[in-house]
N, C-alpha and C positions, 0 to 999 in steps of 0.2 A: 393733488391726489385725484380730483374728479376727472382731470384730463386723461390720466393714465387709465382710468376705468373705462372711459368712453373709447379710447384707443384700443384697449384689450377687447371690448365688446365688438368693435368694428372688425378687428382682426379675426376674432372668432366667427363672426357672421360670414366674412369672406371665405375663410377656411371651410366652413360648412357648405357654402354655395359651390365652392370649387370641388370638394371631394364627394359630397353626397347628392348633388343634383347636377342637371345638365344646363342650368341657367346661364353659366358663364362660357359654355362651349362655343357659341356663335361669336360673342365678342372676342374671345381669345383667337379663334380662327381668323376673324377679320384683321385683328392686330398683326398676327403672323404673316398674313398675306400682304398687308401694307408694308411691313418691314422688308419682306422679300422684294416687293416692287421698288422700294427705295434703294435697296442694295443693287438691283439690276440697273436702275437709273444712274447710280453713282458709277458702276462699272462701265456703262456705255459712255458716260460723260468723260471719264478719265481715260478710257481706251485701254485700261490695263486690267489684268486679272491676276489674282493671287494664286500661284501654283504651289501646292504643298508637295515637297519632294519626300518620298518614302525611301529612306536609305536602305532599309531591309529589302525592299522590292528591287532597288537598283543593283544590289549585290546578287540577289537571286537571278535577276535578268542576265548579269554577266556570266554566272555559272551556267545558265541554260544555253546562252549563245555559244559557249565553248563546245558543247556536245552536239549541236545541230549541224546537219549538212547544209549546203548552199541553198537548196530548194526549200528545206524546212526553215532555214533562217529567213528567207523572203516571206514565207507564210507567217512566221512568228512576228516579224516586223509589221505586219498588217493588223495585228491585234493591239489596239491602244492599251496602254498600261494604266487604265482607270479601274476603280473598284467595280463599276458596272460591267465593263467589257470582260474583265476577268471572271466575274460571276456568271456572265452569259456563256463564256467558254466552258467553265466548269459544269454548268447546267446541261450543256449540249454534249460534252465529250468526256465527262468524268463520271465514275460510278460503275457498278458491276454490269449494268445493262446498257451502258453507253455505246454508241456505234463507233467504229474505227474512223479516225480523222483521215480525210482524203490525202493529206500531205505528210503528216507526222507518222513516224514508225510507231508501233505499239509501245515499245519501250520509252521513246521520247514523249509520247502522249501521256503515259503513266507518270513520267518524271514531271511533266508540266502540271498535271493534276495534283501531284504531291507537293510541289514547291511554289506554285503561284498562290 
């Protein structure tokens, strides 16, 4: 019974330190950085990377390719289909005040903004 009480007190103290103070922020950040470094080393040692395929994005890409002209298709293929590059495209060319893309027609630019 005494062991459970000590364990409960320890858990409560850790919970308090984690939620109410910044005492654990530095150790947590160091641990996350160390884990990321280990993952990078494992990736470089094995020479492989895990690539997650987004089936929804693959279908949308097929639909988009069908409506683009040859010149627009070349420009579209230059955009990597990663969340970061799609977000960059949307930040630059989507929205009410966004400039017109130098290659895509206005309709296709709006279609890309709506479907990516």
